[in-house]
N, C-alpha and C positions, 0 to 999 in steps of 0.2 A: 658457467658464465652468468653474470648478473645483468639484469635489465633494469634500468632506473627510470623512474617517472620524470617528466618535466615537472618543475616545481608546482605542486598542487596547492600550496598554502596561499592564503589571500595576500595579495600585494597591496599594501595600504597606500592610498593616495591622500586622503584627508581624514582626520579624526577630530571630532569636536564633542566636548562634554558640556552639558548644561546643568547647572545646579537646579534650575527650575525653568521649565518651558511650558508656557500656557497651552492648554489643550484647545483645539485639536492639534496633534502633531501630524505633519504632512510629510510624505515620502513619495517621490516620483521615480519611475523607471528611468534608466539612462536615456531612452528616446523620448521621455516625457509623455508617453501615451497613457500609462497606467498611473493612477494616483491612489495611494493608501493613506487613510486618515485614522489615527488613533484618538480616542476621546474617553473621558470619564464622565458619566452622567449619573448623578445621584449616588456616587460612590461605586458605580458599576463600570468596569473597563469594557471597551468594545471598539469596533472598527467599521469603516466603510471602504468600498472599493469602487472606483470609477475608471472607465476606459474611453479615451478620446472625448471627455466631457460627459459621457453617458454613465449614470449611476447604475451599477450592476448588483451590488450588495449594499443594502441599507444597514443602519447601525445594528451590529450583531454583537451580543454580549459574549465575552470569553470568560469561562468559569471552570473551576476545578472543585470537586468535592473530596476533601481529605478524610482521614479516619475520623476526625472530630467533627468537622462541618465544612461549609463552603467558604471560599474566599470572597464570595459575592457580597458579603455583608458590608463591605466598604473598603476601598483602597485609596491611597493617595500616591501621586507621582513624586518620586524621589529625584530622579535625574534621567537623562537619556544620552546615549552616546551614538554618534553617527560615523559612518565610514563609507567611502567609495572604494570598490575593490573589484576583483575578478577571480574566477576559477579557471586555472590553466593546468591541463593534465592530458594524458593519453589513455585510451581505452583499448584493451585487448579485444573486447566484444562490445557491440552496441551500434549506434547510429552513425557515429563519427569516430575516426581513429584519433583525431587531435581536437581538443576542445579549448576554447578561450572565450568565456562568457563574463561580461561585466554585470555588476549589480550594485545597487545602493542598499545600505543596511542601517538599521537603527535598533539599538538595544534599549528597552524601556524598563526602568527599575521601579517596581511598585512595592508598597508595603501596606499591610492591613492597618486600618485605623484603630481597631480594637484588639485586645488580646486574642490570640497569642502573638499578634504582630508579625506574622510570617512575611517573608519577602519572596517576590516572584519577579523574574526577568522575562519579558516578552521580547523575543528576538525576531525581527522582521527583515526579510530580504525582498527587494523588488527587482526583477529582471525585465527585459523587454518582452518576455513571453508570459509573465505572470508574477504572482507574489507567493511568498511562503512565510509562515510564522511557526515558531515553536516556543515551548515553555522551558525555562531553565530554573532549577531548584537549587539555591545556593546552600553551602555548608552551614551558614548562619542559622538555618532552620532546625538544626540538630543533627543527629546521626542517621536517621532513617526517614524514608518517604513511603507513605501508604496512601494510595489514591483509590477512592471508591468509584468515582465517575469523572469523566472529562466532558464538559458541556460547552464545546465550541460551537457557536451558532453561525449559520450561513443563511442570512435572510435575503434570498434572491428577489430582486425587484421584478415585478411583472409576472407573467405566466408562460415561461418558455417551455418548449417541448423538451422532455427529459428521456434520456436513454439509460435505463437502470436495470440492475440485476437484483432481484428481491429474494430474501431468504426467510425461513421460518425461525431459525435459531442460529447459535454461534458455531455449532458443529457442522462443518460443511467442507466439501472439496472445492468450493467456489466454482461450481459448474452449474449452468442453467441457461435458459433462454431469456433473452432480454425483453423488457417491456418498454413500450414507446407511448408515453402519455404526457399530457400537459401537467405542469407542476401541481396545480391545484387538484388534479385527479389522482395523484399518487395515493396509495393506501396509507392511512395513518398508523403510526406505531409499528411499522414493519422495518426490518433490517435491510438496508440497501448497501450493496457492496460498492467498492470503488475500484477503478475510476468511474465516475458518473459524468455524462456529457449533457450540457444544457445548450439548447439551440434557440436563440432569440429571434423574434420576427424581423428585426432590422439587420440580420446577417452578422450577428456577433455570436461567437461560440465561447463557452466557458466549461472547464472541466475541473473536477475536484478529486484529489487523491492524496497520498501521503508518501513521504520519502524518509530514508534513513531509519527504518524500523529496527531498533536495537534495544534489547532489555526493556521492552515496553509492550503494551497490549495493542493488537491491531485495531484499527478504527473503522466503524461503519457510520452511516448516516440514517437518522430517523426523522420522518416528517411529523411535526407537531403543529399545534394551532398557531404557534408563533414563528414557524419556519423549520428549516432543517437544523438538526442538532446532532453533534457527534456522539457516538456511543462506543465504549471500549469492551472488548471481549473479556469476560471475567476469568479469573483463575479457577481451574477445575477443583483444586483442593481447598480454595478459599473463595467461593463464588460471590461473597459480599464485597470482595476487593478485585481490582483490575491490575494494579501495579504495586509491587513491594520491592523497594530498592534502597541501597545506601545512598547517602548524600555526599557530595553533590551529584545531581542527576539532570537529565534533560529528556524531553519528549521527542518523538519524531517530528519532522516538519509537516505542517498542514499546507498543502499545495493547491493553489488556484491558478490554473492556466487560462489565458485569455487571448483570443485572436479573431480576426475576421476570416481566417482560413482554417477550417477544421483540420486540414492536413498538416498545419504547422505543429500540432500537438505530437505528430509522429516524427518530426524533424528535430525538435528542440531537445537539448540535453539537460534541462533544468533538474530532472529527477536525479540524475547522476551528479550534477553540480552540488546538490545538497547532501550527498552521501560523504562519509569520511574518506580521506585519501587512501590509496592502496596500502594494505597492511601485509602484503606478500613481497618480500625483498627480491626474491628470484622467481620470476614467472616465465622464464624462457621455455619451460617444459609444457606450458599450456598451449594446446593445439586445437582450436575449433575445427569442427568437421561434421560431415554427415554420418549417420549411423543406421544400421539395420535395427529392426525390432520385430522379430518373427512372431511374437505373441499376437500381433494384430492380424496377420494373415492366417493364423491358426497353425503355425509351425509347419507349413507345407514344405515338403522336400520332393525331390525327383523320384519317380517310380523306380528308377534304377538304383537308387541309393540303398546300400546294404545296411539293414538294421537301424533305421532312424530312431532317435530318442535323445534324451539329454546325455549325450556321449560325445566322444571326439569326432566320430564320422559326421554327425550333423553339424557340429561347429565348423568342421573343415569345409563342408559344403558351402556354408554361408561366407566363410572367410575367403575362400577362393573366388566367390562372386564379388566380394568387396575388392579384392586385389585386381580383378579384371576391369573394374569399372570406376576406379577413383573414388571409392567410398571409404572414408578414413577409419570407421569403427564398425565392429560387429558387437551386438549386445547379446549376452547369454541370459536367457529368461527362463520361464517355466517350460515344461513339456507335459502334455496330457493333464493340465491343471495341477501340476505339482512343481514346486519351486526347484531350482537347480541345487539348492542346499537342503540338508536333512531337516524335515519338519513334520510334526505329527498333528498339525492344526487342520482346521476345516477350511476348504477353499484357500484363500490367500492369507487368512488370519493366522498368525503364528501360534503354534501349540506350546505346551509346557517344555517340550524338549527340542524346540527349534534351535538350529545351530548353523549360523552362516559361516562357521569355520570349517564345516565338513560338507563338501559337495556330495551329491547322491552317488551311490556306487556306479562305477563305470565312467565317471566324469573327473578327469585329471586336469584341474585348472592351470597348473603350471605347464603341462603339455600343450594345452590349447593356446595359452599366451605365447609360448615359444614358437609354435607353428605360425601364429598370426604375425608375430614380429618378423619372422623370416620372409613373410609376404608383404611387409610394409603396412600392416593393418594393426590398429589398436583394439583392445578388448574391454568391454564394459559389462557390468552386471546390473540386473534389477534386484532390488531388495526391499522388503517391508521394513519400515523404520523401527517397528517394535521388535523385530528380530535383530536388527543391526545395533540399535542404541545400547542395549545392555552389554554388548561386546565390542563397543566402538573402538577402543584403543587396540585390542588384540586383533580385531578384524582388519583395521587399516594397516597394521604391521604386516599381516599375512597377505593382504591384497597387493601391497607393494612388492613383497617377495615373489608372488605369482607373476607380477608384471602387468596388473590391471591398469587401465588408464582412467577409469571413472565409474560412476554409479548413477543409476536412477533410484532415488529414495522415494518411496511411494506411501500413500495412504496417511499423509500427515493430518489433513482434515481439521485443522484448528489453527487459530492465529492468536491465542492468548499468550501472555508474557512467557509462560513456561515453554510453549512450543517455539516461540520466537528464539528463545535462548538455546533450545535444542538445535535448531537449524543453524544458528551462528556457530555453535560448538562443532557441528558436523563440518561446516565450511573450513573453520580454522584447522581442525585436526586432519581433514582431507588434504589441505594444502601442504601440510608438513610431510605427507606421504605421496605427494605428486599425483593426487587424484582430483579430477573434476567432478562436479555435482550437477545433477538435473533433478530438481524437486518436482514430484508429481503428486497430484491430490493435495496441492499446497496453495497458499495465498499468493496474491500478486507480488511482483518484484517492487522493490522500493529504492532502486539505485545501487544496491550492494554489489553489483557486478563490477563497480569501480573499486570498492573496498576489498572485495575478495574476487579477483578475476577468475577464479576457478568455479564460480557460480555461472554455469553456462546458460541455463534457462529454467523457467518455472511454468507449470501448467496454469492452474487458476482459470481454466476455460473449458467449457464443454466442447469436445472436439471429435474427430472422426472415429475414435474408439467406440462411440455410441452407435455407429453404423452396424456394429456387431449384434446389437440387441434392441435398439429403438426402432419400432416398426415404421416410424415416419422419417428416420434418418436425420442427418445434419444438413440443413439446406444452405445453398449459396447466400441466402439472405442472412443467415446466422453468421457466416464468415464475414460479411460486411459489419454486422454488429460488433464482432470481436475487433475488427480493424479500427472502429471509431470509439471503442470504449476500452477494453482490456489492453489493447496494444499501446495505449497512451502510457501505461506504467512501464512498459519494457518488454523484453523477450517473452514470447508466448509459445508454449510447447503444444504441438499438434501431431497426431499420427498421420503424417503426410505420405503421399505417394500412391494412393489407391488408383489402379489402372483399369478398373471396371466401372466406368461411368455409365449411369443410366438416367433416363427421364423419370419424373415422379411416378408415373403410372406403372413403371416396371420395377420400382424399388421394393425390396423386401430385406428384412434383417436376416443376416446369416453369419454365424460365428466364424466359420472358415471361409476364406476367400471373400471377404465382405465386398459389397457394392458401395459405390459412392454416388451422390447426387451431383448434378451439374455436368460439366464437360471435362475432358482430360486436359484441355488447355487451361481451364480454371484451376485444376489441380497443380499444373506446372507453375502457374502464376503465384500460387500461395507460397512457393519457396522464396519469392521476392517480396511479396506483400507482407508476410510475417517476418518479424525479427526473431531469429533463433540460431544461436551459435552451434547447436547440436541437432540440426534438422534431421528428421527421420526419413528413411527410405523403407517403408513398412511392408511392402508387398514382397512376394517370394521371387527368386531369380527368374524363373520361366515367365512370370508375368511381365517382366521388363525387357529382357534381352531380345533384340530383334523387333521391338515394338516402337512405333512412332512416338517421339517425344522423350524417349529415355536418354538420348544424347544430351538434352538440356539438363536433366537431373545430374548426369555425370559431371557436367562442367560447372554448374552454378555454385558460387561460394556460399559460405555460411557466416562470414564476418565481413564487415564493410568499412570503407574509409569515409564515405559521405552518403547522405540520404536526402532526396528531394521528393516531395509529393507534388506531382505535376497537375493532378486534377482529382477532385474529391467532392462527393456529395453524400452525406449520411443517408442510409437506406437505399442508395441508388448504385454508386460505383466508386472505385478508387483506383488511381494509377500512381505507382511509386517507382522511382528510379533510385538505384543504389549503385555506388561505385566501389570497385575493388581494383587497386592499382590504376591502370589507365583504361579499364573496361567498365562501361556502364551496363547494368542489367535493369530492365524495366518489366514490371509485372502489373497487369490490370485485371480487375474482376468486376463483374456485374452481379446483381442479385438475380431473382427469379424472372426478371424481365429482360428481353433482348434489347440491345441498344447499339448505336454507332457513335464512337468517340473520335474526335480529332486530336491527335497527339502533338503537343507543342515540342519544338526543338530549338527554340530561341535561347535556351539556357545552357546549351551544351558547348558552345564555343565555335569559332570559325574553323573551316577546313572541310575535308571530305571524310565522311564516316561510312563504314560498312555496317549494315544492319542485317541480322539474321532474325527472322520473325516466325514465331509459332502462334497460330491463331485457329479459332474454331472453323471447321469446314461446315458451312451452313447450307451446302447443296442438298437437294432432295434426291433420294430419301436421306433424312438427317441421321447422322451417326454421332452420338455424343463423344465417342472416342476418336473421331476423325480430326486430324490436324493438318492444316495447310502450312507448309514450311517453305519459306522463300528468302532469298538473299537479295538485297538491294543496296544502293549507295545514295547518300544525300549530300548535297553541297551547301554549306553555309558560308556565304561570302561576307565581306566587310560590311560595316554599318551603312544604312541608307541615310537620306537627308534627315529623317526623324530619329536617327541614332539606333534604330532597331536592326538586328541582323537580317539579311535576306536569305530565305530558304527556297531552294529550287524545287523541293518536293513537299507536298502536303499529304500527311498520312491520315487516312480515316480507317479505323479498325472496327469492323462489324463483329459483335459478340452475340452468340446465341443466348437464349434464356439460361441463366446459370453458367454463363460462359466466361471466357477470359482470354488473355494473350500474354506473351512474353517477347522481349526483344533483347538481343545482345548487340551492343554498340562498340565498335573498335575504330579508332581513327586511322 
């Protein structure tokens, strides 16, 4: 059976071409709140951005350094083409199942004044939630494109607070703790990962990231004397270059999101709007769902299990657990720090005889998959990308024959053009063999879950795996950092589900049966707060079954039809509501400070609603694993004289330090 998209191509309303248009060229968002202005000053192209009359980005030069030299030496405007349009499509995974976003667009055609008279098209789209621009390189420039640097400037006005992840070099798993500084206090000449969040004093928020990263180098930001400048990850084999491609070609979109609500950045679909339409004709086989990941808990099995190891009996133990508890997938990983496939490498680094086509002795993958399918469970595998990629075609053929559903591909640790193309190839070929992909140790998402719906999630975040070895652990404050930065880009992979919550004074790193900071209710809420179509259930079966709160994990979905951020304040708290069919799921977390929040319900619609609430038990003596579970009803009547709905119950939720809560709402 084939599943077809709603038409995703732009529906043209108006198209106007100008042989000459005096600068500056102005383009507004459909709701007229955002203004983009393009200008050429002394031959240098640049732009400004304003929001509700407030200038946020002053004149910022856009520049590219090609193999020969920079285009900044002087350009002239040839013409511009405008259109009003919309992106209409459906998503298998993401924030909304159905999307219809309007935008205004202008394509600005430039040409160098002097030889070699290269042409450049700057394409700009303005949505109600922000702007995006990209560079298009036409065939008229020759056969090939070589870019040394891209110097897109972002001259932020004023001195906003910045939430940033700073790296020392380009080789990175994109994991780290965020810094919170004023813009002028950021370190100079340091690589800053995206998304970055800017918090202005007059309650305006701005975020910068990129979309549709295909056959190009990943982008960072660097603070210079003149402001923030983009910086591309260099090619490992040709470090003096960042992009080498045939013409015509185009860059990813440079995205600037703007709102007075920071939570809006987690609702908007602008990132997927900018990605190419779905390239998988038949995606009826793609099934989001939760998965085990026994590596996190240390491959714990029951004491009564006969001969545990990377063998059938251990896989059967976890598959039976999945079957009993509505967990869609089991992940086959390492055991005893050795991969499930034959490998003579050290630790997880593949050796010269690494072979993903040959499971370790005693592990029959076809037998495992057949048994799992008889129980209604899918099977996934973890694999190091360097072991997989040399055998990509033969591995995917064999994996499909075994009956695997998907893979975690790990230790990517780069976002240069070569690695970007490797990941795209993995997605394309995996789709041909009905395999979903989870990229670990990888860069941020750029909306390609629309283009390749078999991309379930990406890591690009320091997460609870660090509780196995980091003596300070991963704090609830860090979870908030992820929500207000990394989550802006899209699905975020975490090792969720730790059921041994402790306070800071009792935390210690332990490789087997790790502890987690905060409360168990906080852990439950992360299943809703995070966007992740392949959410992990990382602890071992006996840690869950019979335990308070596990019922929520068994029920919570991993794909959504709608998303609303009900309340949010960076560094403090966030409350997100996500809908699946006719049921709303709400998750709220706080940082390391206790607080009480009033939860609004004026958005949900009239009628009587049943609520099941899981929240921190803050009674003394305090137990971070204690959960209060209660069921209540609320009545939302018709509008009052001021046209607001009337709510018979007002909910205040008290959260412990590092705490959280979840709600399930049914009409």
